Each structure stands twice: as C-alpha cells, then as structure tokens.
PLY file of the C-alpha trace (Angstrom):
ply
format ascii 1.0
element vertex 148
property float x
property float y
property float z
element edge 147
property int vertex1
property int vertex2
end_header
13.99 11.05 -17.14
12.50 8.48 -19.33
10.73 5.76 -18.60
7.85 4.74 -16.01
7.91 6.58 -12.38
8.82 3.93 -10.04
8.27 5.76 -6.55
5.41 5.29 -3.80
3.53 8.98 -4.51
1.06 10.50 -2.18
-1.93 9.27 -4.23
-1.20 5.61 -2.85
-0.58 6.32 0.57
-2.90 6.50 3.40
-2.07 9.83 5.02
-4.59 11.20 7.49
-5.54 9.61 10.57
-9.00 9.75 10.22
-8.02 6.96 7.15
-6.86 4.99 9.32
-9.16 4.98 11.67
-11.89 4.49 9.11
-9.58 0.99 8.41
-9.21 -0.05 11.68
-12.68 1.09 12.65
-14.98 -0.12 9.45
-12.36 -2.64 7.55
-11.84 -6.25 8.07
-8.37 -7.85 8.89
-6.05 -10.90 7.86
-2.68 -12.38 9.35
-0.14 -14.53 8.42
2.97 -14.77 10.28
5.14 -11.77 9.41
2.32 -8.89 8.61
-1.35 -8.45 9.50
-3.27 -6.33 7.34
-6.73 -4.07 7.69
-8.18 -3.09 5.22
-11.64 -1.64 3.54
-13.04 -0.66 0.31
-12.96 2.53 -0.69
-16.46 4.24 -0.36
-16.10 7.47 -1.82
-14.73 8.77 -5.17
-11.26 10.08 -3.99
-10.58 13.89 -4.43
-7.93 15.01 -7.08
-4.55 14.73 -5.66
-2.57 17.88 -4.73
0.35 19.07 -6.92
1.36 18.80 -10.14
-1.57 18.73 -12.91
-0.43 15.48 -15.40
-2.89 16.93 -17.99
-0.87 20.38 -17.70
1.94 18.31 -18.90
4.08 19.02 -15.61
4.42 14.94 -14.81
4.68 11.76 -16.87
2.31 9.64 -15.29
3.25 6.90 -18.39
3.20 3.86 -16.26
2.86 5.37 -13.05
0.16 4.26 -10.15
-2.32 6.35 -11.85
-3.15 4.24 -14.65
-6.78 5.46 -16.29
-7.15 2.28 -17.92
-8.40 0.76 -14.61
-11.96 0.78 -13.61
-11.75 1.02 -9.59
-9.04 3.49 -8.03
-5.75 1.99 -6.87
-5.76 0.55 -3.57
-3.82 2.59 -0.70
-1.36 2.27 2.13
-0.61 2.79 4.85
2.20 1.57 7.24
2.17 1.41 11.19
5.52 0.02 12.50
5.54 -0.24 16.62
8.49 1.20 18.09
8.36 -2.17 20.23
10.10 -3.64 16.57
13.77 -1.72 17.37
14.84 1.78 16.89
14.15 4.39 14.23
16.48 2.86 12.24
15.13 -0.34 12.09
11.61 0.80 11.89
12.76 2.82 8.75
14.28 -0.53 7.33
11.32 -2.09 7.77
9.26 0.80 5.73
11.41 0.48 3.20
11.38 -2.82 2.27
6.96 -3.12 2.29
7.03 -0.18 0.46
9.51 -1.92 -1.79
7.17 -4.92 -2.37
4.39 -3.01 -2.95
5.76 -1.05 -5.22
7.12 -3.65 -7.66
3.73 -5.71 -7.25
1.55 -3.06 -7.71
-0.15 -5.53 -10.79
-0.58 -7.88 -8.16
-2.38 -6.03 -6.19
-6.53 -5.56 -6.07
-7.35 -2.15 -6.56
-10.21 -0.02 -4.93
-8.99 -0.67 -1.35
-7.89 1.00 1.30
-4.92 -0.81 3.64
-2.85 -0.62 6.95
-0.14 -3.01 7.05
1.29 -3.99 10.66
4.75 -6.48 10.19
5.71 -8.05 13.30
9.18 -8.29 14.97
10.27 -11.24 12.64
10.61 -8.69 9.67
13.62 -7.06 10.52
15.54 -10.06 9.85
13.64 -12.61 7.18
15.32 -12.53 3.66
13.12 -10.18 1.30
12.21 -12.86 -0.81
10.01 -14.47 1.40
9.00 -11.94 2.90
7.54 -9.77 -0.76
5.68 -13.65 -1.30
4.00 -13.48 2.01
2.71 -10.14 1.76
1.54 -10.32 -2.14
-0.16 -13.58 -1.11
-2.03 -11.87 1.94
-2.90 -9.12 -0.23
-4.13 -10.98 -2.93
-6.25 -12.65 -0.66
-8.28 -10.01 0.63
-10.39 -8.98 -3.14
-12.06 -12.03 -3.72
-13.52 -12.78 -0.25
-14.90 -9.66 0.41
-15.99 -8.76 -3.28
-17.64 -11.30 -5.65
0 1
1 2
2 3
3 4
4 5
5 6
6 7
7 8
8 9
9 10
10 11
11 12
12 13
13 14
14 15
15 16
16 17
17 18
18 19
19 20
20 21
21 22
22 23
23 24
24 25
25 26
26 27
27 28
28 29
29 30
30 31
31 32
32 33
33 34
34 35
35 36
36 37
37 38
38 39
39 40
40 41
41 42
42 43
43 44
44 45
45 46
46 47
47 48
48 49
49 50
50 51
51 52
52 53
53 54
54 55
55 56
56 57
57 58
58 59
59 60
60 61
61 62
62 63
63 64
64 65
65 66
66 67
67 68
68 69
69 70
70 71
71 72
72 73
73 74
74 75
75 76
76 77
77 78
78 79
79 80
80 81
81 82
82 83
83 84
84 85
85 86
86 87
87 88
88 89
89 90
90 91
91 92
92 93
93 94
94 95
95 96
96 97
97 98
98 99
99 100
100 101
101 102
102 103
103 104
104 105
105 106
106 107
107 108
108 109
109 110
110 111
111 112
112 113
113 114
114 115
115 116
116 117
117 118
118 119
119 120
120 121
121 122
122 123
123 124
124 125
125 126
126 127
127 128
128 129
129 130
130 131
131 132
132 133
133 134
134 135
135 136
136 137
137 138
138 139
139 140
140 141
141 142
142 143
143 144
144 145
145 146
146 147
C-alpha cells in the first residue's frame, strides 16, 4: 500500500471512559441543529501510542494523523450515539459518516483538543454534504473562542 494512510487510528480516538468524563466534566459545549460537541484542551502530554513503532520502520506514517511538523498534538475524538437514534445498523452508519467527515477534513480541525461528538436524530437521514459542512464549521469554531 503506497500513499498516505487514510484510516482513523487509535491515536486520534478517545478510548477510555475517564477521557470522556474529563471532557464532559471540565470541557465546554457547542451546538448546531444536527450535532452537539463537547470539547476540552488536552492538558497532559500524550503517552506514546502502543502498537508498531514508526521509527523501527513497521508502519508508513507519511501523511498520517501523526504529522511531526505540528507543534500541538492531534485532536482526539469520541463519538457517542444514543440508542434512541435507532438500531445498531443505523447507529453504526451514523458513526461511519462522522468518522469519514473527520478523516477527510483533518487539516481543517484545530489540533490539541479532546472532542466528543453527539449526533442528533436528523443525522441519520441527512445528505452527507450538508452534514460535513455543518460539523466542520462547528469544529472550527472551538479554537478561536477558547484559545487566544
């Protein structure tokens, strides 16, 4: 496989319950008609991700989320979809759509944040392009208002 890696690796995901609770407890909230996001600036230096060591040549990290030219760590994301939004198929489709928006627009999203995304019921039926525009606009709005 050549070219940039296009996945959604563990290093850009919130994985533990305590990470979610920290964002909910000490973070801020922004809303739009189809999303609510909770966010908090990353407080500590992130641990070295477990898995293959890029320095050892195990993984091609060129063009991946772990770009070493950035001064801030990449933002980490959690997606929380309520069971009220539908069955497992519908909820997983919503999660896949949100991950694709994040993956395609990673250069537009501010670095150094822990972000939890809550989609609303209308996300399941909405066309992809308006969803993408709304979520990217909402994510861009977090950086200038909190960090000067």
